[in-house]
N, C-alpha and C positions, 0 to 999 in steps of 0.2 A: 509820534503824535498821539497826543493824549486826549481823554474823552471829555465831551466839551459839557463843561458846567452848567446848568441851565442857568443860572444866574450871574453868569460873564456872559460881555460883551464878545465878540466875534475879535475885533482890537485885541484884547484883552489877552482869549486864547489866540492868537498869530503871536503875542510877545510869548508867551508861557511855552509855545511848541519850539518858538527859536532856544527858548533856555533846555527845553527835553534835547532837541538837537544836538547843544553844547554837551552837556551832561551825557550824551552814549556815547560820544569821541573820548568821556573819560576812562581810566585804565580800572573797568570794572566791569561784571555783567549789568547790562542794560537793565536798570529799574530794579539794582541789586539793592539800594540803599533805602528804598520802599520811600515813604513817609518824608524823610528827610530829601530827597529829592523834590518830591510836590513842593514843598515849602521853599526849595531854592528857585525852581520856577517862578514862585508864585511872588517872591520876594525880586526876582529881577524883571519880571513882567510890573510890579509897582515902581520901579526906579526907572524902568524901561531903558536898562542896559545890563549887557552876559556880565559885569563885574560892579554886582549891585556892594555899598557901605552897608555895615550894621555895630561900627564901633561904637558910636554915641546913641543910648538909649533911655528914656528916663520912665519910668510910671508916675502914674498920676492917678491919686486919689480923689475921690469926690466922695462930701460926706451930708448927711442930711437927716432931720427927724421925719416920722411919718406922726398923721395924726390918727390914725386906724390903730396903732395901741395902746388908745382910750380902752378896745375890747379886748384887751389880756390877751391876744395872739401870740408875746415872745416868753420866752424863759428867762430876760435879764431884762431891769427896768430902763427903761428912755434915758437915763443920765448917764449910762454908758457910754453914747455916742458921745458928749462934750470930756467925759475922763478920756475915751482912746485918741480923740485929736489932742490930750496933753502926752499921750503916750508918745504918739508919730514926731510930735517936735520934738522931746525930750527924747527921742533915739531907741525906745523900748520894746516896739511891737515887732513882730512876727516881721512885715514889710518891711522896715529900714532892717533887721537882720539880713535878710534875702534881698537885698536891693546891696547892701555894704557887701554882700559876698561876690556879687557877681559885676559888680563895679557900674552899677546902675543908678543913675540920679534918681531920686525920689522928691514929687511934690507933692501935698496934700491942701483940696482947695474944699473951701465950707460952704455951702451952697445951700445950708438952713438948719445948721445944728444948735438948739434951743442951748443960749449963754452968751458967753463975752466973747468976744474977739483975742484968738491965743496967736504970740507971738511965734513967726515960724510958720504959721500956714497961712494960705492966700484968703482973704476974706472975700467972698463973692455974694455973701450970705444975702438970702431974698428974702426971711422970715424964717422964725423960730417956727421951724415945721409945716408941712401939707396940713392941709384938713383932712378932715375924718374921712374917705371916700366911701362907706357905708350909708352917707346920707346925701351928699355933697361932692363936686368935682374936687378932687385934691387940691387943684390952683388953678386961678385963674390965666386968662388969655394970656395976659401981661408976664404972668410969674413964670409960665411955662416961656415964653420968650427969653428971656430973663435966663432963665436956667440951662437952655439951649446953647444961648450966646455965651454963658459963662465957658462951657464946652468948648466949643469954638477958640475962647481966647485961651485955653493952656494948651490947646493945640496949637496954638500961631507962637505960644511961648515956647515950647518943646523945637519948634522949627527954627526958632531962630536962631536957638542955643546950639544946630545942628543934630538935632537928633532926625533918625531917620526912622525907629522902633519906638511906638509910644506904646506902655502895656497900660491898660485901664482896671480899675478896681474901686472899689464903694467901701462906705461903710455906713451905717444908720439903723438904728436896732427896729426891727421892724418891715425891714426890707425887701424879705422875703416871701410877705404877705402881698405886698405891692405886686411885687415880681409875679407870683403865681398868680394872680391877676391877668396879669397883660399878657403872660406865656397863655391861659386858658382863650382868653379875647380871640386872639390872633393867632394862634397854633390851633383852634378848636378841637380843646382837650375840655374835659371835665374837669372840676373842682379836685376830684379825688386820686386826679392821675398829675394836678401841677404841684399840689401841697404836699410840703415834707416838713423835718423837725426841724430847720430853719438853727436857731442857736442850740436845739437839744429838745424840744416837746416830748415830752410820755405821748402815750397813745389818745389818750383823754385829752390834750392839747391841740395834738393833730386835728381830730376829730372839729373840735370846736372851731379850728382856725376853718380847717373848709367851709364852715357854713358861714366863716365871715367872709371867705371871698366868694362865696354862692351871692351872698348880700351885695356884694362888689359890681360881682356881674349883673345881677338882676335891677343895679340902680342906675347904672349906665350900658342905653344900650345900644349904642353909638359902637363900631367896629374899625372905623377909618384909624388908621394906627396912628396921628399924631392926636388924634381927639382921646384914643386912651389911653395915652400919654397924659394926659391932660388931666383926664379924670379918674384914673387908678395909677398914678405914678408915682415919684417921688422926685423932690430934686434933684437927689446925685443921679436918681436915672435918666433925668430928661436930662440932664449936663453929660453924662455918657453917652446918650445920643447923640449930643451937637458936636461932643469932641469927634465921634465915627464919621458925621456927615463934613467937616472939617477936613478930614484925614486930605481927601484925594486933591484938593486945595496945594499940595508940599508934598506929595510922591511918601506919605509917609503911610507905613505898615502899622496896623493896630492892632496889639495884642487882647482878644476878647478874654477876660475872667472869666466865672463862673455862671451862677445862674442869674444872678442880678445881671450884672454886665450882657449875657446872652440877651436877658427880657427885653436892655435897653437897644441892641443890637437888631431886635423883630422888629420894633420901633422904627428904628434909622432905616434899614433897609426897607421896612412898608413906605415908609417919607420919598425915599430914592434909591432904589435899585442898584445903582451902580457903587453903594457902599461897601457890597458885598464881594467887591471886589480885593478891595483893604482890608478885610478882616480875617487874620489866622485866629484860630480858637484854640485855646490852650491848653483847655481839660476838661475832662467830663465829672461833672458835682457828685456828690454823695447824693444832691436833690435828686431825687425822684423825677422832676420836673422837667429837666434841663435835659435828659434825651429828648421829648420831644419838640423841645425850641429847638435844638441841633438839627434835628432831624427837618424840622421847616425850612432851616437856612440851607440844608444838603451840606454840613458840617461834620468833620471828622476830626476831634481836637485831638491835641499831641498826644496827652498824658491824660493818665488815667488813678488816682494815686488818694480815692477817696478822700479828696478835701474838700470844706467846708466853713471854710473858715471865712471867706472875703479877702480883703485889702489887698486885691490885685495880687495875690500868693500866687496860685497858679501860672498867672501871667506873666510875673515876674520869672519865674521857675523852668518858664516855657523859651524864654530869653539867649540864654545859652545854647537851645537846640536850635534855633534859628541861626545863631552867629555859624553855629558849627553845619549845620546844611549849607549856609552861603561859599563857607570855605572851602567846600566839595566844589563850587562851581569858578570859585576863585584860582582856588591853590592846587586843586587833583591836575600830575599830569595827563595829555592825553595818550592815546597808545602811539601818535607817531613820534610825539619828542620823545615820550621815554623810549621810545624802541620796543615795545612789546607787541607781540602779535595776538591779531582777534581770533575768534573762535572760529573754528575750522568751516 
C-alpha cells in the first residue's frame, strides 16, 4: 500500500493501491523500480484500468505576450514570442525536434501574441498581450474565461484524437515574471525566492525583476487562486490552467513542464483540488522558485536536467519515461507466470 498523498481522494488512492498490488506481482523486488512504479500507478488510477494505454500523446504549447515586459524584465525583446511561433510552425524549434524524436504530436496555440496569425498555429488570440500587472489586472474577467476555455478546448481536441497523455508547455517573453508573482502569491514565498534569471538575466537584472514582482504583489491584494490568475498571470498561463481543469473529463494525464506550467498548476489545483490527481510533474527547472511551487503541490518531478527553455521541453522528454513505466505494468511477467520464486 502506498502512503496517501494529501491532495489525492480516497477513491483515487484505492485505484493506486490496486496498481501497486499488481506491480508487486511482477518479477522484481517490491518497489525496486522506484519512481517509475509510482508513475505507473498514477496513470493506471487516472485511466481506471490495470492495462493503461499511452501510445497516443500530444504536446500542447500556449503562447502569449505580457504587458509587464514594459518594465524591462526580460533579456529578450517581446518580438521573440511571435518569431518563435513562426519557428514552431516551420518545424525548427526544440519542441519540434523533441516531439519528432519521440513520436509525439505537437499543437501550438496562440492565445495572445502580438502580431498577425500564423499558418500552422491554432489561433485563439484574445488580445495583443495582457496589461501591465504592476498597475492593473493583467486581464479582465471575460479575457480570463476566454483563456481558460482555450485551454479546455485544446484538451478536448487532444482527447478527440485519442491522446491519453498531454504534455503542457508555453512560450511568452516575460512570463517568468508573471509565474514568479503567482508562485509568491499562492506558495507564500518572497519575491527573492520566486524570481530567477528567466531567459538569462544578470545579477542586476534579477534584482530589478524582484522589485517588479514585489510591485505586482503589492498592487493585487487577493490571494484567491482564480483572482491571482486574472491579476498576475498571462493568457497562456490561464490556458494551461484551463487545460488542466479539463483533463479529468477525459481520463487524460497532464504532464506538467517547468516553472510557468507549475505556476498554472498552482492556480488550477487551487480552483479545483481534484486536478492534482491528473498531474505528472516532468522536471525540476533551473528557476529557483520552481522548488517552492513543487513543494506546495507535494510534487516530485521525474527529471532534473537544469532545463529553463520552456516550450514543453521537459514535459515532452518525460513522455518516454511514462510510457516505459506503463510498460512495466502491462508487459512484465508475474512471478507465477514466469515460474520465478519469490524471496524467502
